[in-house]
C-alpha angles and dihedrals in degrees: 000000000000090000091051091050090051092051090049091049092050090049091053091049089056100038100042096062091044091051092047090047090052089052089049092051091048094050092048095040097105094050094044093049091049092050095045093048091050096043103035108002097240112167114251120273114269095038098107099154103040115163116251092247121046132177121202135157147130145234118227113200119178149172122213142170127189126200124249114001093333094259137091092235114117115233111244096018103150096200120106121239094026092190088073089060102047141021111270090183093065102089095062117169106183145022093275091060093244110160132222094247146346095189105142095186093251098314119134115258129207097233098242091115140137122240115267135218087204098226097127112197094332126107114245143169111244135198094212103177142355104197128191120185121192120191129181122187114189107235097223103023135063090243128118133178123201134183132180116195121181135191110210111191115200090012097102127171090245088068092233097098097241100117138063111234126205104211126191095211095176136002120163147135122230134199125198102193099179117062113227093015128106093231117131133174115197132187124189136037114338147151125292122271094209120107121320109282092089086070086071097048094114122067093230091058100038118098092214134014114259131051124239127267090259097044089098089074102047111025104064120113120242138201120235141061129323139188124200124185133168124185117197118216103194095176089059096038085238146111136202124210139189125198115181135167144179110204145166093251145000126281094260110132115269094257089065104034124020107232103191100074134029112238093196107032090236117112124233115233123211136167143170128205114201138189126197129193111194110188122170094263104012132057122189124184125184131181144176123195140173143184134204130177145095116308110253100217093079139037095241108109090190092065103089133200118208127186136181125190134184121191138179138181133189125187123187114169108305093344121094130180123190138167148162139206117204129191120187130184124177119185122222115268123230094245095240092175093229113139133182134085090053096306122150126221091231126030107198123202110263135188132183139172125183144154141191135191125194132193121194133175121198122197108200110208103165092202121157094274107358107070102168145354119211129187120189145171132195128197118196144169135191128193116185142155144179121220114283091007126103116260119258123216121191133172137194139195115202123188131172151136135236134201122203108208119190109321098297112048132069123185116194137178125187143176123205117199107193123193132186101217103178139357097012129085114253115253138173103254107136116141136213112194139171132194138191114195118194113193133190 
């Protein structure tokens, strides 16, 4: 009898943690799948017999209206190059961070500008993105190829919103040399490894609609080589991960740094170290990342860009909290007067610090059509300055709601309340924006 009790006790010691771990994995499944697809493009759990070639994508259709004239430029400001004295990225209208307008009224601009949908202060329907993802997994080899091509109507390369751009957002091959291990080597054009906001780059992944005020520094794609590795620690309910890359340029968005060619011939190095604690009802994820290399808006390889990012996430039931801190320092370029490939004649010293924190609560209903309702709010702040110019501090409060309908339609509505806190003239540039994302 005593021996049977001991065997039962030993069985419980083995089975109970495994059962709890299974519940943990189930509760965190949606978040894990989203992260793995974004970081390493692993097919979602449960798809055990996926065809070698898969086609997915989405259409993002929106409606947006920005206050004032749709820009952050103050009417009557006599200073030249007004984008140096305010934040032109603030009146964002969609998940790509495109703004309502960058019309300066004829004043010369510096060129460090977001893309524009050219609607000014008028409300307008927008076709934000037509996305097509192609994925091929070799049937008998640990090799995968992935491409993400996007049509961006009204996003034109002239910045005025009068062209339709075909953008190769990602295109890379990946090798997983060790079976059963989350070890991936990628070569091509891929997502950032800095922080966590890049996980929300695409409208079908993003909880809300618009990116943060510091997303311009961490969410751009880059061309080069990348390594991703995650080691599970089941006994500690934990995991450790490493994401590292050597690329042509930084992870600034394409409007700030061209990613497709190196202007200096010296690679940029970036990496993130992450820790995950996956308890049955609580998940905590922490990360620290950094970047070092020559800035890719000039030909001077001695002008370095350095970045440091801290990120954190907490999930408890339907409540999730997340946030980032970003620190950016660009050294002054030598002014080599070489142009071409997106280079500027002068590369001024630039510094920026910023942070955001977001709270979201998802109520999962699992009704016939309405699957979930999510409400969220994000508070953010950005402090930045160019050499010999006064610092600019801006803040934003974003609030919105999202409906998940069936498994293929997201409806979102969002309000952005922008404020110029210090160093920039106050303007009316709040935004109301809506988005419908159809996925397949």
